[in-house]
N, C-alpha and C positions, 0 to 999 in steps of 0.2 A: 545819607541815603545811598550815595554811590557805593559806599563800602558794603552796604547790605547786598546789592546786586552782584558786586564782585565776590562776596563771600559765597553766594549760591551759584555762581558761575554763569550768570546771564549777562549778555552784552546789551547795553542800553540802546544801541543802534537797532539791533534786531527787535527789541521790545517796542521801540517806537514804530518800526515798520509794521509789526504785527498789529499794533493798536490802530494804525492808519487803515490797514486792510479791514479790520473789524468795524471801524467807523464807516467805511465805504459800503460794506455789506449791510450794515444797519440802515444807512441812507437809502439803499436800493429797496430794502424791505419796507421802510416807511413810505417810500413813493408808491410801491405796489399796493400797499394797504390803503393809502390815500386815494389812488385811482379807483380801486374797488369800491371804496366808500362813496366816492363821487358818482360812480355808475349806479350804485344802489339808491342813492339819494335821488338821482334823476328818475329812476323807475318809480320810486315811491311818490315823487311829485306828480308824475304822469298819472299814476293810479288815483291819487287823491285830488287831482286837478278839479277845482270847483266842487269838491265833495266834502260834505260833513257827515256825521254819523247817520243822519236821516236819509240823505241822498244815497249813501252807500247801501243802506238797508233797502231802499227802493230798487236800486240796481240789482242787488242780489235776489230780491223778491221777484223781479221781472225775469231774471235768468232762470230761477227755479220753476216759475210758471211755464217758461218756454221748454225747459227740460221735460216737465210733466206732459205738455202738449205733444212733444216729439215722441215720448214714450207711448202715449195713447195711439198716435198715428202709426208707430212701428208695430204695435200689437194688432191694429186693424189691418195693416199690410200683411202681417204674418197669417192672419185669419183668411184673407183673400187668397194668399198663395196656397194655403192648405186646401181651400175650396177649388182652386184651379187644378191642383194636383189630383184631387178626387175626380173632377170632371175629366181630366186628361186620361186617367186610368180607365175610364169607361168609354172613351172615344176610340174610334177605329183609326189607329195611328200606324198600324203595321200592315204591309201589303206585299203580295207576290203576284206576278203575272206571267203566264205562259201562253205564247201564241203558237198555233199549230194548224195543220191542214187536217180537217176532220174526214174528208173524203179524198180519194185518189184523183177524182176528176175535177176537183176545185183546188186551185193553187193560191198563192199569195198569202198564206197563213192568215185567213180572215177569221178563223175561229180562235177563241181565247178562253182561258180560265183565269179569273182574278179572285184572290183571297183577300178579304179585309178583316183584320182582327184588332181587338183591343189589347191592353197590356197583359191581360189574363189569357190571351190566345183564344178568346171567344168572339165569334162573329159569323161570317158566312163566306161561301164560295159562290160566285156567279160564273156560270159556264155558258158561253154563247157559241152555238154550233151553226155554222153557215154551210148551206148546200147551194146548188145552182138555183133552186126555186124558192127556198125558204130560209128563215133564220129562227132558230129555237133558243130560248133562254131557260136555263135551269138554275135554281138556287138551292144550296144545301147548307144547313146550319152546322156550325162548328162550336163545340163546347170544350174549353180547355185543351185546344189543339187536336181534338178528335171529332170525327163525324160518325153518326149512327147509321148513315147511309153509305153504301159502297162508293168509293171515289175512283175516278179514272186516273190513269197515270199522270195526265196533264194537271188534273185537279190536285193530286198528291204533290206534284212538283211546286205548284203555286202555293199550296198550304205550307210546304217545307220552307219556301222562300219567306213567306210571311212570318212564320214562327221564329225564324232566325234573322228577321229584319233588323238591321242596325249592327249586326255582328260583322267582324272582318271577313269571315269565311262562311259561305253558304254551304250547308251540309247536304 
């Protein structure tokens, strides 16, 4: 046998070292596979702990019922959110207010114009004019950001603020 390796030019010492390295690599691979199998068996045993086919079927059935219940609850929540969005679009959520002196002899900016609008820019402007002796309130309807009644400059400013409510820059 020694003549065979000499004839092909392979040193037996190198061959033995290479085979030992190969055996070590195989031992490491076997240990790695063995540890993986052990971990997998532990997971399997935890999953199957006290379980037979019927109890697993019962567990899966309960989980599927819970998923169905959660799906129905989610659908109901989505419907409620849609309803709230609809209500919010009709609520007066945008406003603008301008305080001013209506008369030269009355200071303190007691007069004001306040615009209250929904998401479609529909709502009203309330104008309170204070004089020394009286206070007058006027209300003007706003439809889609416009009034069919002539607006004062203060009312226009309040309307502009309300229309652009929530934007970074008031125009």
